[in-house]
PyMOL Python script that loads the backbone (N, CA, C, O; Angstrom):
from pymol import cmd

cmd.read_pdbstr("""\
ATOM      1  N   MET A   1       6.140 -52.042  -0.799  1.00  0.00           N
ATOM      2  CA  MET A   1       6.263 -50.943  -1.730  1.00  0.00           C
ATOM      3  C   MET A   1       5.337 -49.813  -1.271  1.00  0.00           C
ATOM      4  O   MET A   1       4.208 -50.066  -0.853  1.00  0.00           O
ATOM      5  N   ALA A   2       5.807 -48.591  -1.348  1.00  0.00           N
ATOM      6  CA  ALA A   2       5.031 -47.445  -0.889  1.00  0.00           C
ATOM      7  C   ALA A   2       3.985 -47.058  -1.928  1.00  0.00           C
ATOM      8  O   ALA A   2       4.191 -47.213  -3.132  1.00  0.00           O
ATOM      9  N   THR A   3       2.858 -46.553  -1.431  1.00  0.00           N
ATOM     10  CA  THR A   3       1.804 -46.110  -2.347  1.00  0.00           C
ATOM     11  C   THR A   3       2.090 -44.698  -2.826  1.00  0.00           C
ATOM     12  O   THR A   3       2.764 -43.924  -2.146  1.00  0.00           O
ATOM     13  N   LYS A   4       1.581 -44.371  -3.986  1.00  0.00           N
ATOM     14  CA  LYS A   4       1.787 -43.043  -4.549  1.00  0.00           C
ATOM     15  C   LYS A   4       0.755 -42.077  -3.983  1.00  0.00           C
ATOM     16  O   LYS A   4      -0.402 -42.440  -3.773  1.00  0.00           O
ATOM     17  N   ARG A   5       1.182 -40.856  -3.740  1.00  0.00           N
ATOM     18  CA  ARG A   5       0.277 -39.815  -3.254  1.00  0.00           C
ATOM     19  C   ARG A   5      -0.506 -39.267  -4.449  1.00  0.00           C
ATOM     20  O   ARG A   5       0.080 -38.898  -5.466  1.00  0.00           O
ATOM     21  N   THR A   6      -1.829 -39.219  -4.318  1.00  0.00           N
ATOM     22  CA  THR A   6      -2.665 -38.794  -5.437  1.00  0.00           C
ATOM     23  C   THR A   6      -3.108 -37.342  -5.321  1.00  0.00           C
ATOM     24  O   THR A   6      -3.545 -36.761  -6.314  1.00  0.00           O
ATOM     25  N   THR A   7      -3.008 -36.735  -4.135  1.00  0.00           N
ATOM     26  CA  THR A   7      -3.422 -35.343  -3.965  1.00  0.00           C
ATOM     27  C   THR A   7      -2.225 -34.507  -3.541  1.00  0.00           C
ATOM     28  O   THR A   7      -1.240 -35.027  -3.016  1.00  0.00           O
ATOM     29  N   ALA A   8      -2.325 -33.222  -3.775  1.00  0.00           N
ATOM     30  CA  ALA A   8      -1.247 -32.313  -3.391  1.00  0.00           C
ATOM     31  C   ALA A   8      -1.256 -32.124  -1.881  1.00  0.00           C
ATOM     32  O   ALA A   8      -2.297 -32.284  -1.244  1.00  0.00           O
ATOM     33  N   PRO A   9      -0.123 -31.790  -1.309  1.00  0.00           N
ATOM     34  CA  PRO A   9      -0.098 -31.511   0.141  1.00  0.00           C
ATOM     35  C   PRO A   9      -1.045 -30.370   0.491  1.00  0.00           C
ATOM     36  O   PRO A   9      -1.371 -29.542  -0.360  1.00  0.00           O
ATOM     37  N   LYS A  10      -1.481 -30.331   1.740  1.00  0.00           N
ATOM     38  CA  LYS A  10      -2.468 -29.335   2.164  1.00  0.00           C
ATOM     39  C   LYS A  10      -1.973 -27.909   1.958  1.00  0.00           C
ATOM     40  O   LYS A  10      -2.765 -27.031   1.614  1.00  0.00           O
ATOM     41  N   ALA A  11      -0.690 -27.661   2.158  1.00  0.00           N
ATOM     42  CA  ALA A  11      -0.149 -26.306   1.990  1.00  0.00           C
ATOM     43  C   ALA A  11      -0.274 -25.841   0.547  1.00  0.00           C
ATOM     44  O   ALA A  11      -0.498 -24.656   0.301  1.00  0.00           O
ATOM     45  N   ALA A  12      -0.135 -26.740  -0.398  1.00  0.00           N
ATOM     46  CA  ALA A  12      -0.222 -26.361  -1.802  1.00  0.00           C
ATOM     47  C   ALA A  12      -1.674 -26.166  -2.243  1.00  0.00           C
ATOM     48  O   ALA A  12      -1.939 -25.382  -3.154  1.00  0.00           O
ATOM     49  N   ARG A  13      -2.612 -26.866  -1.610  1.00  0.00           N
ATOM     50  CA  ARG A  13      -4.020 -26.734  -1.991  1.00  0.00           C
ATOM     51  C   ARG A  13      -4.622 -25.427  -1.499  1.00  0.00           C
ATOM     52  O   ARG A  13      -5.445 -24.833  -2.195  1.00  0.00           O
ATOM     53  N   ASN A  14      -4.231 -24.967  -0.315  1.00  0.00           N
ATOM     54  CA  ASN A  14      -4.791 -23.748   0.271  1.00  0.00           C
ATOM     55  C   ASN A  14      -3.674 -22.731   0.504  1.00  0.00           C
ATOM     56  O   ASN A  14      -3.232 -22.542   1.637  1.00  0.00           O
ATOM     57  N   PRO A  15      -3.218 -22.073  -0.570  1.00  0.00           N
ATOM     58  CA  PRO A  15      -2.125 -21.108  -0.377  1.00  0.00           C
ATOM     59  C   PRO A  15      -2.607 -19.894   0.412  1.00  0.00           C
ATOM     60  O   PRO A  15      -3.765 -19.490   0.309  1.00  0.00           O
ATOM     61  N   VAL A  16      -1.710 -19.328   1.194  1.00  0.00           N
ATOM     62  CA  VAL A  16      -2.016 -18.132   1.972  1.00  0.00           C
ATOM     63  C   VAL A  16      -2.019 -16.941   1.019  1.00  0.00           C
ATOM     64  O   VAL A  16      -1.060 -16.763   0.268  1.00  0.00           O
ATOM     65  N   PRO A  17      -3.074 -16.117   1.027  1.00  0.00           N
ATOM     66  CA  PRO A  17      -3.098 -14.972   0.117  1.00  0.00           C
ATOM     67  C   PRO A  17      -1.985 -13.990   0.472  1.00  0.00           C
ATOM     68  O   PRO A  17      -1.746 -13.696   1.643  1.00  0.00           O
ATOM     69  N   ALA A  18      -1.318 -13.494  -0.551  1.00  0.00           N
ATOM     70  CA  ALA A  18      -0.219 -12.544  -0.349  1.00  0.00           C
ATOM     71  C   ALA A  18      -0.769 -11.180   0.015  1.00  0.00           C
ATOM     72  O   ALA A  18      -1.855 -10.799  -0.423  1.00  0.00           O
ATOM     73  N   GLU A  19      -0.008 -10.443   0.824  1.00  0.00           N
ATOM     74  CA  GLU A  19      -0.427  -9.090   1.178  1.00  0.00           C
ATOM     75  C   GLU A  19      -0.299  -8.192  -0.043  1.00  0.00           C
ATOM     76  O   GLU A  19       0.646  -8.342  -0.817  1.00  0.00           O
ATOM     77  N   PRO A  20      -1.230  -7.263  -0.232  1.00  0.00           N
ATOM     78  CA  PRO A  20      -1.096  -6.342  -1.359  1.00  0.00           C
ATOM     79  C   PRO A  20       0.100  -5.422  -1.142  1.00  0.00           C
ATOM     80  O   PRO A  20       0.459  -5.111  -0.006  1.00  0.00           O
ATOM     81  N   ALA A  21       0.701  -4.997  -2.225  1.00  0.00           N
ATOM     82  CA  ALA A  21       1.870  -4.128  -2.140  1.00  0.00           C
ATOM     83  C   ALA A  21       1.462  -2.753  -1.620  1.00  0.00           C
ATOM     84  O   ALA A  21       0.368  -2.263  -1.901  1.00  0.00           O
ATOM     85  N   LYS A  22       2.376  -2.140  -0.848  1.00  0.00           N
ATOM     86  CA  LYS A  22       2.102  -0.804  -0.317  1.00  0.00           C
ATOM     87  C   LYS A  22       2.323   0.251  -1.389  1.00  0.00           C
ATOM     88  O   LYS A  22       3.153   0.090  -2.283  1.00  0.00           O
ATOM     89  N   CYS A  23       1.574   1.317  -1.281  1.00  0.00           N
ATOM     90  CA  CYS A  23       1.690   2.442  -2.206  1.00  0.00           C
ATOM     91  C   CYS A  23       3.023   3.158  -1.936  1.00  0.00           C
ATOM     92  O   CYS A  23       3.287   3.519  -0.789  1.00  0.00           O
ATOM     93  N   PRO A  24       3.874   3.375  -2.956  1.00  0.00           N
ATOM     94  CA  PRO A  24       5.174   4.004  -2.728  1.00  0.00           C
ATOM     95  C   PRO A  24       5.113   5.437  -2.189  1.00  0.00           C
ATOM     96  O   PRO A  24       5.872   5.741  -1.268  1.00  0.00           O
ATOM     97  N   PRO A  25       4.266   6.335  -2.696  1.00  0.00           N
ATOM     98  CA  PRO A  25       4.295   7.710  -2.180  1.00  0.00           C
ATOM     99  C   PRO A  25       3.868   7.844  -0.722  1.00  0.00           C
ATOM    100  O   PRO A  25       4.449   8.639   0.018  1.00  0.00           O
ATOM    101  N   CYS A  26       2.867   7.084  -0.299  1.00  0.00           N
ATOM    102  CA  CYS A  26       2.360   7.249   1.067  1.00  0.00           C
ATOM    103  C   CYS A  26       2.857   6.164   2.009  1.00  0.00           C
ATOM    104  O   CYS A  26       2.652   6.273   3.218  1.00  0.00           O
ATOM    105  N   GLY A  27       3.496   5.131   1.502  1.00  0.00           N
ATOM    106  CA  GLY A  27       4.009   4.065   2.356  1.00  0.00           C
ATOM    107  C   GLY A  27       2.922   3.187   2.950  1.00  0.00           C
ATOM    108  O   GLY A  27       3.159   2.509   3.950  1.00  0.00           O
ATOM    109  N   GLY A  28       1.743   3.185   2.361  1.00  0.00           N
ATOM    110  CA  GLY A  28       0.652   2.345   2.839  1.00  0.00           C
ATOM    111  C   GLY A  28      -0.267   3.020   3.844  1.00  0.00           C
ATOM    112  O   GLY A  28      -1.198   2.382   4.334  1.00  0.00           O
ATOM    113  N   THR A  29      -0.038   4.298   4.171  1.00  0.00           N
ATOM    114  CA  THR A  29      -0.887   4.971   5.148  1.00  0.00           C
ATOM    115  C   THR A  29      -2.123   5.599   4.507  1.00  0.00           C
ATOM    116  O   THR A  29      -3.148   5.755   5.170  1.00  0.00           O
ATOM    117  N   GLY A  30      -2.039   5.959   3.233  1.00  0.00           N
ATOM    118  CA  GLY A  30      -3.171   6.595   2.555  1.00  0.00           C
ATOM    119  C   GLY A  30      -3.155   8.101   2.656  1.00  0.00           C
ATOM    120  O   GLY A  30      -3.990   8.764   2.042  1.00  0.00           O
ATOM    121  N   THR A  31      -2.220   8.668   3.422  1.00  0.00           N
ATOM    122  CA  THR A  31      -2.121  10.121   3.542  1.00  0.00           C
ATOM    123  C   THR A  31      -0.695  10.564   3.242  1.00  0.00           C
ATOM    124  O   THR A  31       0.260   9.822   3.472  1.00  0.00           O
ATOM    125  N   VAL A  32      -0.568  11.767   2.732  1.00  0.00           N
ATOM    126  CA  VAL A  32       0.738  12.367   2.467  1.00  0.00           C
ATOM    127  C   VAL A  32       0.758  13.761   3.063  1.00  0.00           C
ATOM    128  O   VAL A  32      -0.288  14.391   3.218  1.00  0.00           O
ATOM    129  N   ALA A  33       1.944  14.243   3.398  1.00  0.00           N
ATOM    130  CA  ALA A  33       2.085  15.581   3.965  1.00  0.00           C
ATOM    131  C   ALA A  33       2.122  16.608   2.840  1.00  0.00           C
ATOM    132  O   ALA A  33       2.837  16.434   1.853  1.00  0.00           O
ATOM    133  N   ALA A  34       1.348  17.677   2.995  1.00  0.00           N
ATOM    134  CA  ALA A  34       1.333  18.766   2.035  1.00  0.00           C
ATOM    135  C   ALA A  34       1.780  20.033   2.752  1.00  0.00           C
ATOM    136  O   ALA A  34       1.285  20.340   3.837  1.00  0.00           O
ATOM    137  N   THR A  35       2.702  20.763   2.161  1.00  0.00           N
ATOM    138  CA  THR A  35       3.219  21.986   2.772  1.00  0.00           C
ATOM    139  C   THR A  35       2.185  23.091   2.658  1.00  0.00           C
ATOM    140  O   THR A  35       1.600  23.298   1.595  1.00  0.00           O
ATOM    141  N   VAL A  36       1.961  23.808   3.768  1.00  0.00           N
ATOM    142  CA  VAL A  36       1.035  24.936   3.789  1.00  0.00           C
ATOM    143  C   VAL A  36       1.862  26.200   3.610  1.00  0.00           C
ATOM    144  O   VAL A  36       2.825  26.423   4.344  1.00  0.00           O
ATOM    145  N   ARG A  37       1.486  27.039   2.626  1.00  0.00           N
ATOM    146  CA  ARG A  37       2.203  28.277   2.332  1.00  0.00           C
ATOM    147  C   ARG A  37       1.269  29.460   2.537  1.00  0.00           C
ATOM    148  O   ARG A  37       0.090  29.405   2.187  1.00  0.00           O
ATOM    149  N   VAL A  38       1.810  30.532   3.109  1.00  0.00           N
ATOM    150  CA  VAL A  38       1.006  31.733   3.357  1.00  0.00           C
ATOM    151  C   VAL A  38       1.797  32.974   2.940  1.00  0.00           C
ATOM    152  O   VAL A  38       3.015  32.922   2.767  1.00  0.00           O
ATOM    153  N   GLY A  39       1.096  34.062   2.787  1.00  0.00           N
ATOM    154  CA  GLY A  39       1.731  35.351   2.510  1.00  0.00           C
ATOM    155  C   GLY A  39       1.966  35.602   1.043  1.00  0.00           C
ATOM    156  O   GLY A  39       1.807  34.730   0.189  1.00  0.00           O
ATOM    157  N   ARG A  40       2.355  36.840   0.788  1.00  0.00           N
ATOM    158  CA  ARG A  40       2.587  37.251  -0.592  1.00  0.00           C
ATOM    159  C   ARG A  40       3.782  36.527  -1.195  1.00  0.00           C
ATOM    160  O   ARG A  40       3.785  36.226  -2.388  1.00  0.00           O
ATOM    161  N   LYS A  41       4.789  36.246  -0.390  1.00  0.00           N
ATOM    162  CA  LYS A  41       5.978  35.550  -0.875  1.00  0.00           C
ATOM    163  C   LYS A  41       5.836  34.032  -0.788  1.00  0.00           C
ATOM    164  O   LYS A  41       6.759  33.297  -1.139  1.00  0.00           O
ATOM    165  N   ARG A  42       4.688  33.570  -0.321  1.00  0.00           N
ATOM    166  CA  ARG A  42       4.353  32.152  -0.234  1.00  0.00           C
ATOM    167  C   ARG A  42       5.377  31.385   0.588  1.00  0.00           C
ATOM    168  O   ARG A  42       5.942  30.396   0.120  1.00  0.00           O
ATOM    169  N   ARG A  43       5.613  31.838   1.802  1.00  0.00           N
ATOM    170  CA  ARG A  43       6.563  31.154   2.679  1.00  0.00           C
ATOM    171  C   ARG A  43       5.885  29.951   3.343  1.00  0.00           C
ATOM    172  O   ARG A  43       4.706  30.017   3.690  1.00  0.00           O
ATOM    173  N   PRO A  44       6.621  28.866   3.517  1.00  0.00           N
ATOM    174  CA  PRO A  44       6.043  27.680   4.160  1.00  0.00           C
ATOM    175  C   PRO A  44       5.933  27.886   5.672  1.00  0.00           C
ATOM    176  O   PRO A  44       6.876  28.354   6.309  1.00  0.00           O
ATOM    177  N   VAL A  45       4.780  27.534   6.240  1.00  0.00           N
ATOM    178  CA  VAL A  45       4.566  27.690   7.678  1.00  0.00           C
ATOM    179  C   VAL A  45       4.308  26.364   8.380  1.00  0.00           C
ATOM    180  O   VAL A  45       4.345  26.313   9.610  1.00  0.00           O
ATOM    181  N   GLY A  46       4.053  25.303   7.650  1.00  0.00           N
ATOM    182  CA  GLY A  46       3.779  24.018   8.277  1.00  0.00           C
ATOM    183  C   GLY A  46       3.344  22.985   7.257  1.00  0.00           C
ATOM    184  O   GLY A  46       3.470  23.185   6.049  1.00  0.00           O
ATOM    185  N   GLN A  47       2.831  21.878   7.768  1.00  0.00           N
ATOM    186  CA  GLN A  47       2.346  20.819   6.899  1.00  0.00           C
ATOM    187  C   GLN A  47       1.010  20.309   7.402  1.00  0.00           C
ATOM    188  O   GLN A  47       0.707  20.380   8.593  1.00  0.00           O
ATOM    189  N   GLN A  48       0.222  19.796   6.482  1.00  0.00           N
ATOM    190  CA  GLN A  48      -1.045  19.173   6.844  1.00  0.00           C
ATOM    191  C   GLN A  48      -1.173  17.866   6.082  1.00  0.00           C
ATOM    192  O   GLN A  48      -0.572  17.700   5.021  1.00  0.00           O
ATOM    193  N   ASP A  49      -1.946  16.947   6.613  1.00  0.00           N
ATOM    194  CA  ASP A  49      -2.158  15.665   5.949  1.00  0.00           C
ATOM    195  C   ASP A  49      -3.175  15.817   4.835  1.00  0.00           C
ATOM    196  O   ASP A  49      -4.168  16.532   4.965  1.00  0.00           O
ATOM    197  N   GLY A  50      -2.903  15.130   3.741  1.00  0.00           N
ATOM    198  CA  GLY A  50      -3.812  15.128   2.608  1.00  0.00           C
ATOM    199  C   GLY A  50      -3.965  13.720   2.068  1.00  0.00           C
ATOM    200  O   GLY A  50      -3.152  12.845   2.366  1.00  0.00           O
ATOM    201  N   LEU A  51      -4.981  13.501   1.292  1.00  0.00           N
ATOM    202  CA  LEU A  51      -5.270  12.202   0.692  1.00  0.00           C
ATOM    203  C   LEU A  51      -4.235  11.890  -0.382  1.00  0.00           C
ATOM    204  O   LEU A  51      -3.901  12.753  -1.194  1.00  0.00           O
ATOM    205  N   CYS A  52      -3.737  10.684  -0.390  1.00  0.00           N
ATOM    206  CA  CYS A  52      -2.780  10.255  -1.403  1.00  0.00           C
ATOM    207  C   CYS A  52      -3.518  10.121  -2.732  1.00  0.00           C
ATOM    208  O   CYS A  52      -4.494   9.378  -2.835  1.00  0.00           O
ATOM    209  N   LEU A  53      -3.048  10.843  -3.745  1.00  0.00           N
ATOM    210  CA  LEU A  53      -3.717  10.820  -5.042  1.00  0.00           C
ATOM    211  C   LEU A  53      -3.297   9.630  -5.897  1.00  0.00           C
ATOM    212  O   LEU A  53      -3.900   9.371  -6.939  1.00  0.00           O
ATOM    213  N   ASN A  54      -2.270   8.909  -5.466  1.00  0.00           N
ATOM    214  CA  ASN A  54      -1.855   7.731  -6.207  1.00  0.00           C
ATOM    215  C   ASN A  54      -2.777   6.547  -5.914  1.00  0.00           C
ATOM    216  O   ASN A  54      -3.175   5.827  -6.830  1.00  0.00           O
ATOM    217  N   CYS A  55      -3.117   6.347  -4.639  1.00  0.00           N
ATOM    218  CA  CYS A  55      -3.948   5.197  -4.252  1.00  0.00           C
ATOM    219  C   CYS A  55      -5.330   5.616  -3.761  1.00  0.00           C
ATOM    220  O   CYS A  55      -6.146   4.762  -3.416  1.00  0.00           O
ATOM    221  N   PHE A  56      -5.597   6.896  -3.726  1.00  0.00           N
ATOM    222  CA  PHE A  56      -6.875   7.456  -3.252  1.00  0.00           C
ATOM    223  C   PHE A  56      -7.212   7.022  -1.836  1.00  0.00           C
ATOM    224  O   PHE A  56      -8.373   6.767  -1.519  1.00  0.00           O
ATOM    225  N   GLY A  57      -6.183   6.936  -0.976  1.00  0.00           N
ATOM    226  CA  GLY A  57      -6.389   6.663   0.432  1.00  0.00           C
ATOM    227  C   GLY A  57      -6.494   5.215   0.824  1.00  0.00           C
ATOM    228  O   GLY A  57      -6.709   4.924   2.000  1.00  0.00           O
ATOM    229  N   THR A  58      -6.353   4.284  -0.111  1.00  0.00           N
ATOM    230  CA  THR A  58      -6.459   2.868   0.234  1.00  0.00           C
ATOM    231  C   THR A  58      -5.168   2.326   0.819  1.00  0.00           C
ATOM    232  O   THR A  58      -5.206   1.398   1.627  1.00  0.00           O
ATOM    233  N   GLY A  59      -4.025   2.879   0.434  1.00  0.00           N
ATOM    234  CA  GLY A  59      -2.746   2.420   0.927  1.00  0.00           C
ATOM    235  C   GLY A  59      -2.145   1.278   0.137  1.00  0.00           C
ATOM    236  O   GLY A  59      -1.025   0.857   0.424  1.00  0.00           O
ATOM    237  N   THR A  60      -2.862   0.763  -0.855  1.00  0.00           N
ATOM    238  CA  THR A  60      -2.332  -0.324  -1.681  1.00  0.00           C
ATOM    239  C   THR A  60      -1.877   0.228  -3.016  1.00  0.00           C
ATOM    240  O   THR A  60      -2.406   1.226  -3.505  1.00  0.00           O
ATOM    241  N   ASP A  61      -0.886  -0.437  -3.603  1.00  0.00           N
ATOM    242  CA  ASP A  61      -0.324  -0.003  -4.870  1.00  0.00           C
ATOM    243  C   ASP A  61      -1.309  -0.302  -5.995  1.00  0.00           C
ATOM    244  O   ASP A  61      -1.692  -1.458  -6.175  1.00  0.00           O
ATOM    245  N   PRO A  62      -1.730   0.705  -6.756  1.00  0.00           N
ATOM    246  CA  PRO A  62      -2.688   0.443  -7.832  1.00  0.00           C
ATOM    247  C   PRO A  62      -2.091  -0.326  -9.013  1.00  0.00           C
ATOM    248  O   PRO A  62      -2.829  -0.861  -9.840  1.00  0.00           O
ATOM    249  N   GLU A  63      -0.769  -0.382  -9.094  1.00  0.00           N
ATOM    250  CA  GLU A  63      -0.113  -1.084 -10.201  1.00  0.00           C
ATOM    251  C   GLU A  63       0.002  -2.588  -9.976  1.00  0.00           C
ATOM    252  O   GLU A  63       0.351  -3.322 -10.900  1.00  0.00           O
ATOM    253  N   SER A  64      -0.288  -3.062  -8.751  1.00  0.00           N
ATOM    254  CA  SER A  64      -0.130  -4.502  -8.496  1.00  0.00           C
ATOM    255  C   SER A  64      -1.452  -5.215  -8.458  1.00  0.00           C
ATOM    256  O   SER A  64      -1.493  -6.428  -8.254  1.00  0.00           O
TER     257      SER A  64
END
""", "prot")
cmd.dss("prot")
cmd.show_as("cartoon", "prot")
cmd.util.cbc("prot")
cmd.orient("prot")
């Protein structure tokens, strides 16, 4: 007759930590593109990188 297992398998005892979810606006990079506007008519001339205000540059979703 087989003996009963008294402990959980090793995989169940030491689960692998899940990766944190990526921030949706920046895609996990922590930066977003901001359009640069110049002139009286405020025409767009380019883009520059800015800090993501949703995750404050961490790249992880603050809701998870």
